[in-house]
N, CA, C, O and the ligand as a Tripos MOL2 file, in Angstrom:
@<TRIPOS>MOLECULE
protein
  265   263    67     0     0
PROTEIN
NO_CHARGES

@<TRIPOS>ATOM
      1 N           4.8530    4.6980  -21.8750 N.3       1 MET1
      2 CA          5.7740    3.7880  -21.2190 C.3       1 MET1
      3 C           6.4190    2.8520  -22.2250 C.2       1 MET1
      4 O           5.8700    1.7920  -22.5270 O.2       1 MET1
      5 N           7.5500    3.2230  -22.7340 N.am      2 THR2
      6 CA          8.2810    2.3610  -23.6490 C.3       2 THR2
      7 C           9.5950    1.9790  -22.9930 C.2       2 THR2
      8 O          10.6200    2.6360  -23.1760 O.2       2 THR2
      9 N           9.5400    0.9270  -22.2430 N.am      3 ASP3
     10 CA         10.6970    0.5190  -21.4490 C.3       3 ASP3
     11 C          11.3920   -0.6580  -22.1030 C.2       3 ASP3
     12 O          11.0770   -1.8150  -21.8250 O.2       3 ASP3
     13 N          12.3350   -0.3550  -22.9690 N.am      4 GLN4
     14 CA         13.0680   -1.4490  -23.5980 C.3       4 GLN4
     15 C          14.1620   -1.9490  -22.6680 C.2       4 GLN4
     16 O          14.5150   -3.1280  -22.6630 O.2       4 GLN4
     17 N          14.6780   -1.0320  -21.8960 N.am      5 ASN5
     18 CA         15.7030   -1.4100  -20.9410 C.3       5 ASN5
     19 C          15.1650   -1.1850  -19.5330 C.2       5 ASN5
     20 O          15.2450   -0.0860  -18.9850 O.2       5 ASN5
     21 N          14.6240   -2.2340  -18.9730 N.am      6 ALA6
     22 CA         13.9560   -2.1210  -17.6820 C.3       6 ALA6
     23 C          14.8850   -2.5040  -16.5430 C.2       6 ALA6
     24 O          14.4690   -3.1210  -15.5620 O.2       6 ALA6
     25 N          16.1310   -2.1330  -16.6870 N.am      7 SER7
     26 CA         17.0860   -2.5370  -15.6610 C.3       7 SER7
     27 C          17.0470   -1.6110  -14.4580 C.2       7 SER7
     28 O          17.5440   -1.9440  -13.3820 O.2       7 SER7
     29 N          16.4510   -0.4470  -14.6550 N.am      8 HIS8
     30 CA         16.3910    0.4620  -13.5220 C.3       8 HIS8
     31 C          15.2990    0.0130  -12.5480 C.2       8 HIS8
     32 O          14.3500   -0.6780  -12.9180 O.2       8 HIS8
     33 N          15.4640    0.4160  -11.3340 N.am      9 ARG9
     34 CA         14.5060    0.0090  -10.3110 C.3       9 ARG9
     35 C          13.2700    0.8950  -10.3460 C.2       9 ARG9
     36 O          13.3440    2.1240  -10.3520 O.2       9 ARG9
     37 N          12.1410    0.2180  -10.3700 N.am     10 THR10
     38 CA         10.8990    0.9540  -10.2100 C.3      10 THR10
     39 C          10.0610    0.2220   -9.1820 C.2      10 THR10
     40 O          10.1220   -1.0010   -9.0560 O.2      10 THR10
     41 N           9.3050    0.9700   -8.4770 N.am     11 GLU11
     42 CA          8.4660    0.3450   -7.4760 C.3      11 GLU11
     43 C           7.3150   -0.3670   -8.1500 C.2      11 GLU11
     44 O           6.5940    0.2050   -8.9680 O.2      11 GLU11
     45 N           7.1610   -1.6130   -7.7920 N.am     12 ARG12
     46 CA          6.1060   -2.3900   -8.4380 C.3      12 ARG12
     47 C           4.7680   -2.0810   -7.7780 C.2      12 ARG12
     48 O           4.6650   -1.9740   -6.5560 O.2      12 ARG12
     49 N           3.7540   -1.9440   -8.6110 N.am     13 PRO13
     50 CA          2.4200   -1.6900   -8.0700 C.3      13 PRO13
     51 C           1.9690   -2.8550   -7.1970 C.2      13 PRO13
     52 O           2.2650   -4.0170   -7.4710 O.2      13 PRO13
     53 N           1.2590   -2.5140   -6.1620 N.am     14 SER14
     54 CA          0.7500   -3.5610   -5.2890 C.3      14 SER14
     55 C          -0.6800   -3.2210   -4.8990 C.2      14 SER14
     56 O          -1.1310   -2.0810   -5.0060 O.2      14 SER14
     57 N          -1.3660   -4.2470   -4.4460 N.am     15 VAL15
     58 CA         -2.7210   -4.0380   -3.9660 C.3      15 VAL15
     59 C          -2.8930   -4.7930   -2.6560 C.2      15 VAL15
     60 O          -2.2810   -5.8370   -2.4300 O.2      15 VAL15
     61 N          -3.7260   -4.2460   -1.8160 N.am     16 GLY16
     62 CA         -4.0680   -4.9500   -0.5950 C.3      16 GLY16
     63 C          -5.1910   -5.9170   -0.8800 C.2      16 GLY16
     64 O          -6.1480   -5.5920   -1.5830 O.2      16 GLY16
     65 N          -5.0670   -7.1000   -0.3320 N.am     17 VAL17
     66 CA         -6.0910   -8.1100   -0.5730 C.3      17 VAL17
     67 C          -6.4790   -8.7720    0.7450 C.2      17 VAL17
     68 O          -5.7080   -8.8290    1.7040 O.2      17 VAL17
     69 N          -7.6710   -9.2520    0.7410 N.am     18 HIS18
     70 CA         -8.1550  -10.0130    1.8820 C.3      18 HIS18
     71 C          -8.2330  -11.4750    1.4800 C.2      18 HIS18
     72 O          -9.0250  -11.8540    0.6170 O.2      18 HIS18
     73 N          -7.4140  -12.2780    2.1090 N.am     19 PHE19
     74 CA         -7.4580  -13.7110    1.8320 C.3      19 PHE19
     75 C          -8.5500  -14.3380    2.6910 C.2      19 PHE19
     76 O          -8.4250  -14.4850    3.9070 O.2      19 PHE19
     77 N          -9.6060  -14.6920    2.0070 N.am     20 LYS20
     78 CA        -10.7460  -15.2480    2.7460 C.3      20 LYS20
     79 C         -10.4160  -16.6120    3.3420 C.2      20 LYS20
     80 O         -10.9900  -17.0120    4.3550 O.2      20 LYS20
     81 N          -9.4930  -17.3140    2.7070 N.am     21 CYS21
     82 CA         -9.1740  -18.6610    3.1720 C.3      21 CYS21
     83 C          -8.7040  -18.6470    4.6200 C.2      21 CYS21
     84 O          -9.0170  -19.5530    5.3920 O.2      21 CYS21
     85 N          -7.9510  -17.6130    4.9810 N.am     22 CYS22
     86 CA         -7.4160  -17.5480    6.3440 C.3      22 CYS22
     87 C          -7.8270  -16.2650    7.0570 C.2      22 CYS22
     88 O          -7.3930  -15.9950    8.1770 O.2      22 CYS22
     89 N          -8.6660  -15.4860    6.3960 N.am     23 ASN23
     90 CA         -9.1330  -14.2440    6.9860 C.3      23 ASN23
     91 C          -7.9740  -13.3320    7.3810 C.2      23 ASN23
     92 O          -7.9310  -12.7950    8.4880 O.2      23 ASN23
     93 N          -7.0450  -13.1730    6.4550 N.am     24 VAL24
     94 CA         -5.9030  -12.2930    6.7030 C.3      24 VAL24
     95 C          -5.7610  -11.3000    5.5490 C.2      24 VAL24
     96 O          -6.1690  -11.5600    4.4170 O.2      24 VAL24
     97 N          -5.1840  -10.1880    5.8720 N.am     25 TYR25
     98 CA         -4.9100   -9.1780    4.8590 C.3      25 TYR25
     99 C          -3.4390   -9.2000    4.5020 C.2      25 TYR25
    100 O          -2.5780   -9.4050    5.3570 O.2      25 TYR25
    101 N          -3.1640   -8.9840    3.2120 N.am     26 SER26
    102 CA         -1.7790   -8.9190    2.7860 C.3      26 SER26
    103 C          -1.7060   -8.0910    1.5150 C.2      26 SER26
    104 O          -2.7190   -7.6540    0.9690 O.2      26 SER26
    105 N          -0.4920   -7.8930    1.0670 N.am     27 LYS27
    106 CA         -0.2790   -7.1740   -0.1820 C.3      27 LYS27
    107 C           0.2460   -8.1390   -1.2200 C.2      27 LYS27
    108 O           1.0600   -9.0110   -0.9190 O.2      27 LYS27
    109 N          -0.2240   -7.9780   -2.4380 N.am     28 ILE28
    110 CA          0.3350   -8.7580   -3.5370 C.3      28 ILE28
    111 C           0.8050   -7.7900   -4.6100 C.2      28 ILE28
    112 O           0.3410   -6.6530   -4.6950 O.2      28 ILE28
    113 N           1.7290   -8.2640   -5.4230 N.am     29 TYR29
    114 CA          2.4030   -7.3760   -6.3770 C.3      29 TYR29
    115 C           2.1470   -7.8120   -7.8010 C.2      29 TYR29
    116 O           1.8380   -8.9670   -8.0930 O.2      29 TYR29
    117 N           2.2900   -6.8270   -8.6740 N.am     30 VAL30
    118 CA          2.0740   -7.1010  -10.0950 C.3      30 VAL30
    119 C           3.1450   -8.0620  -10.6010 C.2      30 VAL30
    120 O           4.2850   -8.0410  -10.1360 O.2      30 VAL30
    121 N           2.7690   -8.8960  -11.5510 N.am     31 ASN31
    122 CA          3.7200   -9.8740  -12.0730 C.3      31 ASN31
    123 C           4.6390   -9.2490  -13.1130 C.2      31 ASN31
    124 O           4.5640   -8.0520  -13.3910 O.2      31 ASN31
    125 N           5.4940  -10.0670  -13.6720 N.am     32 HIS32
    126 CA          6.5000   -9.5730  -14.6110 C.3      32 HIS32
    127 C           5.8800   -8.8760  -15.8100 C.2      32 HIS32
    128 O           6.3270   -7.8030  -16.2150 O.2      32 HIS32
    129 N           4.8680   -9.4780  -16.3670 N.am     33 SER33
    130 CA          4.2930   -8.9390  -17.5920 C.3      33 SER33
    131 C           3.2800   -7.8350  -17.3190 C.2      33 SER33
    132 O           2.7550   -7.2080  -18.2400 O.2      33 SER33
    133 N           3.0180   -7.6120  -16.0400 N.am     34 GLY34
    134 CA          2.1370   -6.5150  -15.7020 C.3      34 GLY34
    135 C           0.6800   -6.7680  -16.0120 C.2      34 GLY34
    136 O          -0.1030   -5.8300  -16.1660 O.2      34 GLY34
    137 N           0.3160   -8.0280  -16.1030 N.am     35 THR35
    138 CA         -1.0550   -8.3520  -16.4850 C.3      35 THR35
    139 C          -1.9160   -8.7630  -15.2960 C.2      35 THR35
    140 O          -3.1410   -8.6470  -15.3380 O.2      35 THR35
    141 N          -1.2800   -9.2370  -14.2530 N.am     36 VAL36
    142 CA         -2.0300   -9.6710  -13.0850 C.3      36 VAL36
    143 C          -1.2870   -9.2930  -11.8040 C.2      36 VAL36
    144 O          -0.0600   -9.1940  -11.7880 O.2      36 VAL36
    145 N          -2.0310   -9.0920  -10.7650 N.am     37 TYR37
    146 CA         -1.4520   -9.0710   -9.4380 C.3      37 TYR37
    147 C          -1.4260  -10.5060   -8.9340 C.2      37 TYR37
    148 O          -2.4190  -11.2260   -9.0390 O.2      37 TYR37
    149 N          -0.3020  -10.9130   -8.3920 N.am     38 ALA38
    150 CA         -0.1990  -12.2970   -7.9410 C.3      38 ALA38
    151 C           0.5440  -12.3420   -6.6210 C.2      38 ALA38
    152 O           1.5160  -11.6180   -6.4040 O.2      38 ALA38
    153 N           0.0650  -13.2040   -5.7490 N.am     39 GLY39
    154 CA          0.7270  -13.3510   -4.4620 C.3      39 GLY39
    155 C           0.1610  -14.5420   -3.7300 C.2      39 GLY39
    156 O          -0.8110  -15.1660   -4.1560 O.2      39 GLY39
    157 N           0.7970  -14.8390   -2.6170 N.am     40 HIS40
    158 CA          0.3960  -16.0060   -1.8480 C.3      40 HIS40
    159 C          -0.1230  -15.5910   -0.4810 C.2      40 HIS40
    160 O           0.3340  -14.6250    0.1300 O.2      40 HIS40
    161 N          -1.0870  -16.3600   -0.0380 N.am     41 CYS41
    162 CA         -1.5980  -16.1680    1.3100 C.3      41 CYS41
    163 C          -0.4540  -16.3810    2.3060 C.2      41 CYS41
    164 O           0.2580  -17.3820    2.2240 O.2      41 CYS41
    165 N          -0.2750  -15.4500    3.2400 N.am     42 PRO42
    166 CA          0.8380  -15.5680    4.1890 C.3      42 PRO42
    167 C           0.6890  -16.7510    5.1390 C.2      42 PRO42
    168 O           1.6550  -17.1480    5.7910 O.2      42 PRO42
    169 N          -0.4810  -17.3000    5.2210 N.am     43 ARG43
    170 CA         -0.6810  -18.4090    6.1640 C.3      43 ARG43
    171 C          -0.6690  -19.7690    5.4880 C.2      43 ARG43
    172 O           0.0230  -20.6870    5.9300 O.2      43 ARG43
    173 N          -1.4340  -19.8930    4.4220 N.am     44 CYS44
    174 CA         -1.5480  -21.2170    3.8090 C.3      44 CYS44
    175 C          -0.9120  -21.2580    2.4200 C.2      44 CYS44
    176 O          -0.9120  -22.2980    1.7610 O.2      44 CYS44
    177 N          -0.3680  -20.1160    1.9790 N.am     45 ALA45
    178 CA          0.3540  -20.0490    0.7080 C.3      45 ALA45
    179 C          -0.5310  -20.3050   -0.4990 C.2      45 ALA45
    180 O          -0.0360  -20.6560   -1.5700 O.2      45 ALA45
    181 N          -1.8070  -20.1370   -0.3380 N.am     46 ALA46
    182 CA         -2.6830  -20.2600   -1.4980 C.3      46 ALA46
    183 C          -2.3820  -19.1350   -2.4750 C.2      46 ALA46
    184 O          -2.1700  -17.9890   -2.0790 O.2      46 ALA46
    185 N          -2.3650  -19.4790   -3.7510 N.am     47 LEU47
    186 CA         -2.0640  -18.4850   -4.7750 C.3      47 LEU47
    187 C          -3.3010  -17.6690   -5.1140 C.2      47 LEU47
    188 O          -4.3870  -18.2040   -5.3370 O.2      47 LEU47
    189 N          -3.1030  -16.3750   -5.1440 N.am     48 LEU48
    190 CA         -4.1870  -15.4830   -5.5550 C.3      48 LEU48
    191 C          -3.7030  -14.6490   -6.7230 C.2      48 LEU48
    192 O          -2.6530  -14.0080   -6.6580 O.2      48 LEU48
    193 N          -4.4790  -14.6660   -7.7850 N.am     49 GLU49
    194 CA         -4.1430  -13.8530   -8.9500 C.3      49 GLU49
    195 C          -5.3290  -12.9880   -9.3020 C.2      49 GLU49
    196 O          -6.4650  -13.4570   -9.3710 O.2      49 GLU49
    197 N          -5.0500  -11.7210   -9.5240 N.am     50 ILE50
    198 CA         -6.0960  -10.7780   -9.8820 C.3      50 ILE50
    199 C          -5.7330  -10.1240  -11.2050 C.2      50 ILE50
    200 O          -4.7540   -9.3820  -11.2840 O.2      50 ILE50
    201 N          -6.5090  -10.3910  -12.2380 N.am     51 PRO51
    202 CA         -6.2220   -9.7660  -13.5360 C.3      51 PRO51
    203 C          -6.3170   -8.2430  -13.4370 C.2      51 PRO51
    204 O          -7.2040   -7.7020  -12.7770 O.2      51 PRO51
    205 N          -5.3940   -7.5750  -14.0980 N.am     52 ILE52
    206 CA         -5.4060   -6.1200  -14.1160 C.3      52 ILE52
    207 C          -6.2380   -5.6590  -15.2980 C.2      52 ILE52
    208 O          -5.9260   -5.9620  -16.4490 O.2      52 ILE52
    209 N          -7.2700   -4.9430  -15.0100 N.am     53 VAL53
    210 CA         -8.1200   -4.4270  -16.0780 C.3      53 VAL53
    211 C          -7.9950   -2.9210  -16.1020 C.2      53 VAL53
    212 O          -7.9940   -2.2630  -15.0620 O.2      53 VAL53
    213 N          -7.8920   -2.3930  -17.2920 N.am     54 ASN54
    214 CA         -7.7560   -0.9500  -17.4390 C.3      54 ASN54
    215 C          -9.1290   -0.3080  -17.5750 C.2      54 ASN54
    216 O          -9.6930   -0.2080  -18.6640 O.2      54 ASN54
    217 N          -9.6340    0.1130  -16.4510 N.am     55 GLU55
    218 CA        -10.9330    0.7710  -16.4770 C.3      55 GLU55
    219 C         -10.7880    2.2320  -16.0730 C.2      55 GLU55
    220 O         -11.7740    2.9180  -15.8000 O.2      55 GLU55
    221 N          -9.5750    2.6820  -16.0410 N.am     56 GLY56
    222 CA         -9.3390    4.0480  -15.5970 C.3      56 GLY56
    223 C          -9.5740    4.2000  -14.1090 C.2      56 GLY56
    224 O          -9.8520    5.2900  -13.6100 O.2      56 GLY56
    225 N          -9.4560    3.0780  -13.4100 N.am     57 GLY57
    226 CA         -9.6940    3.1180  -11.9720 C.3      57 GLY57
    227 C          -8.5250    3.7070  -11.2210 C.2      57 GLY57
    228 O          -7.4860    4.0040  -11.8100 O.2      57 GLY57
    229 N          -8.6850    3.8730   -9.9570 N.am     58 SER58
    230 CA         -7.6300    4.4360   -9.1450 C.3      58 SER58
    231 C          -6.5660    3.3810   -8.8750 C.2      58 SER58
    232 O          -6.7360    2.2050   -9.1980 O.2      58 SER58
    233 N          -5.4800    3.8210   -8.2850 N.am     59 SER59
    234 CA         -4.4010    2.8970   -7.9820 C.3      59 SER59
    235 C          -4.5500    2.3220   -6.5840 C.2      59 SER59
    236 O          -3.6850    1.5860   -6.1090 O.2      59 SER59
    237 N          -5.6290    2.6560   -5.9420 N.am     60 SER60
    238 CA         -5.8070    2.1860   -4.5690 C.3      60 SER60
    239 C          -6.9870    1.2310   -4.4920 C.2      60 SER60
    240 O          -7.8360    1.3210   -3.6060 O.2      60 SER60
    241 N          -7.0090    0.3190   -5.4440 N.am     61 GLN61
    242 CA         -8.0820   -0.6610   -5.4280 C.3      61 GLN61
    243 C          -7.8730   -1.6290   -4.2920 C.2      61 GLN61
    244 O          -6.7530   -1.8460   -3.8290 O.2      61 GLN61
    245 N          -8.9440   -2.1920   -3.8620 N.am     62 PHE62
    246 CA         -8.8390   -3.2030   -2.8200 C.3      62 PHE62
    247 C          -9.6140   -4.4270   -3.2510 C.2      62 PHE62
    248 O         -10.7750   -4.3420   -3.6530 O.2      62 PHE62
    249 N          -8.9510   -5.5660   -3.1610 N.am     63 PHE63
    250 CA         -9.5620   -6.7750   -3.6740 C.3      63 PHE63
    251 C          -9.8070   -7.7630   -2.5500 C.2      63 PHE63
    252 O          -9.1970   -7.7020   -1.4830 O.2      63 PHE63
    253 N         -10.7000   -8.6500   -2.8250 N.am     64 SER64
    254 CA        -10.9900   -9.7000   -1.8810 C.3      64 SER64
    255 C         -10.7790  -11.0430   -2.5550 C.2      64 SER64
    256 O         -11.4500  -11.3760   -3.5320 O.2      64 SER64
    257 N          -9.8540  -11.7950   -2.0280 N.am     65 GLY65
    258 CA         -9.5720  -13.0750   -2.6360 C.3      65 GLY65
    259 C         -10.4560  -14.1600   -2.0730 C.2      65 GLY65
    260 O         -11.0740  -14.0020   -1.0200 O.2      65 GLY65
    261 N         -10.5070  -15.2620   -2.7910 N.am     66 SER66
    262 CA        -11.3550  -16.3500   -2.3320 C.3      66 SER66
    263 C         -10.5000  -17.5070   -1.8420 C.2      66 SER66
    264 O         -11.0320  -18.5290   -1.4100 O.2      66 SER66
    265 ZN         -4.8910  -18.8950    3.4040 Zn       67 ZN67
@<TRIPOS>BOND
     1     1     2 1
     2     2     3 1
     3     3     4 2
     4     3     5 am
     5     5     6 1
     6     6     7 1
     7     7     8 2
     8     7     9 am
     9     9    10 1
    10    10    11 1
    11    11    12 2
    12    11    13 am
    13    13    14 1
    14    14    15 1
    15    15    16 2
    16    15    17 am
    17    17    18 1
    18    18    19 1
    19    19    20 2
    20    19    21 am
    21    21    22 1
    22    22    23 1
    23    23    24 2
    24    23    25 am
    25    25    26 1
    26    26    27 1
    27    27    28 2
    28    27    29 am
    29    29    30 1
    30    30    31 1
    31    31    32 2
    32    31    33 am
    33    33    34 1
    34    34    35 1
    35    35    36 2
    36    35    37 am
    37    37    38 1
    38    38    39 1
    39    39    40 2
    40    39    41 am
    41    41    42 1
    42    42    43 1
    43    43    44 2
    44    43    45 am
    45    45    46 1
    46    46    47 1
    47    47    48 2
    48    47    49 am
    49    49    50 1
    50    50    51 1
    51    51    52 2
    52    51    53 am
    53    53    54 1
    54    54    55 1
    55    55    56 2
    56    55    57 am
    57    57    58 1
    58    58    59 1
    59    59    60 2
    60    59    61 am
    61    61    62 1
    62    62    63 1
    63    63    64 2
    64    63    65 am
    65    65    66 1
    66    66    67 1
    67    67    68 2
    68    67    69 am
    69    69    70 1
    70    70    71 1
    71    71    72 2
    72    71    73 am
    73    73    74 1
    74    74    75 1
    75    75    76 2
    76    75    77 am
    77    77    78 1
    78    78    79 1
    79    79    80 2
    80    79    81 am
    81    81    82 1
    82    82    83 1
    83    83    84 2
    84    83    85 am
    85    85    86 1
    86    86    87 1
    87    87    88 2
    88    87    89 am
    89    89    90 1
    90    90    91 1
    91    91    92 2
    92    91    93 am
    93    93    94 1
    94    94    95 1
    95    95    96 2
    96    95    97 am
    97    97    98 1
    98    98    99 1
    99    99   100 2
   100    99   101 am
   101   101   102 1
   102   102   103 1
   103   103   104 2
   104   103   105 am
   105   105   106 1
   106   106   107 1
   107   107   108 2
   108   107   109 am
   109   109   110 1
   110   110   111 1
   111   111   112 2
   112   111   113 am
   113   113   114 1
   114   114   115 1
   115   115   116 2
   116   115   117 am
   117   117   118 1
   118   118   119 1
   119   119   120 2
   120   119   121 am
   121   121   122 1
   122   122   123 1
   123   123   124 2
   124   123   125 am
   125   125   126 1
   126   126   127 1
   127   127   128 2
   128   127   129 am
   129   129   130 1
   130   130   131 1
   131   131   132 2
   132   131   133 am
   133   133   134 1
   134   134   135 1
   135   135   136 2
   136   135   137 am
   137   137   138 1
   138   138   139 1
   139   139   140 2
   140   139   141 am
   141   141   142 1
   142   142   143 1
   143   143   144 2
   144   143   145 am
   145   145   146 1
   146   146   147 1
   147   147   148 2
   148   147   149 am
   149   149   150 1
   150   150   151 1
   151   151   152 2
   152   151   153 am
   153   153   154 1
   154   154   155 1
   155   155   156 2
   156   155   157 am
   157   157   158 1
   158   158   159 1
   159   159   160 2
   160   159   161 am
   161   161   162 1
   162   162   163 1
   163   163   164 2
   164   163   165 am
   165   165   166 1
   166   166   167 1
   167   167   168 2
   168   167   169 am
   169   169   170 1
   170   170   171 1
   171   171   172 2
   172   171   173 am
   173   173   174 1
   174   174   175 1
   175   175   176 2
   176   175   177 am
   177   177   178 1
   178   178   179 1
   179   179   180 2
   180   179   181 am
   181   181   182 1
   182   182   183 1
   183   183   184 2
   184   183   185 am
   185   185   186 1
   186   186   187 1
   187   187   188 2
   188   187   189 am
   189   189   190 1
   190   190   191 1
   191   191   192 2
   192   191   193 am
   193   193   194 1
   194   194   195 1
   195   195   196 2
   196   195   197 am
   197   197   198 1
   198   198   199 1
   199   199   200 2
   200   199   201 am
   201   201   202 1
   202   202   203 1
   203   203   204 2
   204   203   205 am
   205   205   206 1
   206   206   207 1
   207   207   208 2
   208   207   209 am
   209   209   210 1
   210   210   211 1
   211   211   212 2
   212   211   213 am
   213   213   214 1
   214   214   215 1
   215   215   216 2
   216   215   217 am
   217   217   218 1
   218   218   219 1
   219   219   220 2
   220   219   221 am
   221   221   222 1
   222   222   223 1
   223   223   224 2
   224   223   225 am
   225   225   226 1
   226   226   227 1
   227   227   228 2
   228   227   229 am
   229   229   230 1
   230   230   231 1
   231   231   232 2
   232   231   233 am
   233   233   234 1
   234   234   235 1
   235   235   236 2
   236   235   237 am
   237   237   238 1
   238   238   239 1
   239   239   240 2
   240   239   241 am
   241   241   242 1
   242   242   243 1
   243   243   244 2
   244   243   245 am
   245   245   246 1
   246   246   247 1
   247   247   248 2
   248   247   249 am
   249   249   250 1
   250   250   251 1
   251   251   252 2
   252   251   253 am
   253   253   254 1
   254   254   255 1
   255   255   256 2
   256   255   257 am
   257   257   258 1
   258   258   259 1
   259   259   260 2
   260   259   261 am
   261   261   262 1
   262   262   263 1
   263   263   264 2
@<TRIPOS>SUBSTRUCTURE
     1 MET1         2 RESIDUE 1 A MET
     2 THR2         6 RESIDUE 1 A THR
     3 ASP3        10 RESIDUE 1 A ASP
     4 GLN4        14 RESIDUE 1 A GLN
     5 ASN5        18 RESIDUE 1 A ASN
     6 ALA6        22 RESIDUE 1 A ALA
     7 SER7        26 RESIDUE 1 A SER
     8 HIS8        30 RESIDUE 1 A HIS
     9 ARG9        34 RESIDUE 1 A ARG
    10 THR10       38 RESIDUE 1 A THR
    11 GLU11       42 RESIDUE 1 A GLU
    12 ARG12       46 RESIDUE 1 A ARG
    13 PRO13       50 RESIDUE 1 A PRO
    14 SER14       54 RESIDUE 1 A SER
    15 VAL15       58 RESIDUE 1 A VAL
    16 GLY16       62 RESIDUE 1 A GLY
    17 VAL17       66 RESIDUE 1 A VAL
    18 HIS18       70 RESIDUE 1 A HIS
    19 PHE19       74 RESIDUE 1 A PHE
    20 LYS20       78 RESIDUE 1 A LYS
    21 CYS21       82 RESIDUE 1 A CYS
    22 CYS22       86 RESIDUE 1 A CYS
    23 ASN23       90 RESIDUE 1 A ASN
    24 VAL24       94 RESIDUE 1 A VAL
    25 TYR25       98 RESIDUE 1 A TYR
    26 SER26      102 RESIDUE 1 A SER
    27 LYS27      106 RESIDUE 1 A LYS
    28 ILE28      110 RESIDUE 1 A ILE
    29 TYR29      114 RESIDUE 1 A TYR
    30 VAL30      118 RESIDUE 1 A VAL
    31 ASN31      122 RESIDUE 1 A ASN
    32 HIS32      126 RESIDUE 1 A HIS
    33 SER33      130 RESIDUE 1 A SER
    34 GLY34      134 RESIDUE 1 A GLY
    35 THR35      138 RESIDUE 1 A THR
    36 VAL36      142 RESIDUE 1 A VAL
    37 TYR37      146 RESIDUE 1 A TYR
    38 ALA38      150 RESIDUE 1 A ALA
    39 GLY39      154 RESIDUE 1 A GLY
    40 HIS40      158 RESIDUE 1 A HIS
    41 CYS41      162 RESIDUE 1 A CYS
    42 PRO42      166 RESIDUE 1 A PRO
    43 ARG43      170 RESIDUE 1 A ARG
    44 CYS44      174 RESIDUE 1 A CYS
    45 ALA45      178 RESIDUE 1 A ALA
    46 ALA46      182 RESIDUE 1 A ALA
    47 LEU47      186 RESIDUE 1 A LEU
    48 LEU48      190 RESIDUE 1 A LEU
    49 GLU49      194 RESIDUE 1 A GLU
    50 ILE50      198 RESIDUE 1 A ILE
    51 PRO51      202 RESIDUE 1 A PRO
    52 ILE52      206 RESIDUE 1 A ILE
    53 VAL53      210 RESIDUE 1 A VAL
    54 ASN54      214 RESIDUE 1 A ASN
    55 GLU55      218 RESIDUE 1 A GLU
    56 GLY56      222 RESIDUE 1 A GLY
    57 GLY57      226 RESIDUE 1 A GLY
    58 SER58      230 RESIDUE 1 A SER
    59 SER59      234 RESIDUE 1 A SER
    60 SER60      238 RESIDUE 1 A SER
    61 GLN61      242 RESIDUE 1 A GLN
    62 PHE62      246 RESIDUE 1 A PHE
    63 PHE63      250 RESIDUE 1 A PHE
    64 SER64      254 RESIDUE 1 A SER
    65 GLY65      258 RESIDUE 1 A GLY
    66 SER66      262 RESIDUE 1 A SER
    67 ZN67       265 GROUP 0 **** ****
């Protein structure tokens, strides 16, 4: 992946998360630099960030936020 010109549209990776603060499920998306998944709780707007670690895991990870 050598994307010097990232002007084309690509679907951003996302993960489903459980926001424990409000007991709701939502999706959050990878950030610009591709280092973390970041998103806000749909109810209370709490920020959740999940570092992306390369463990050769699947793309269908499921996280639980606090
Ligand atoms: Zn919340």
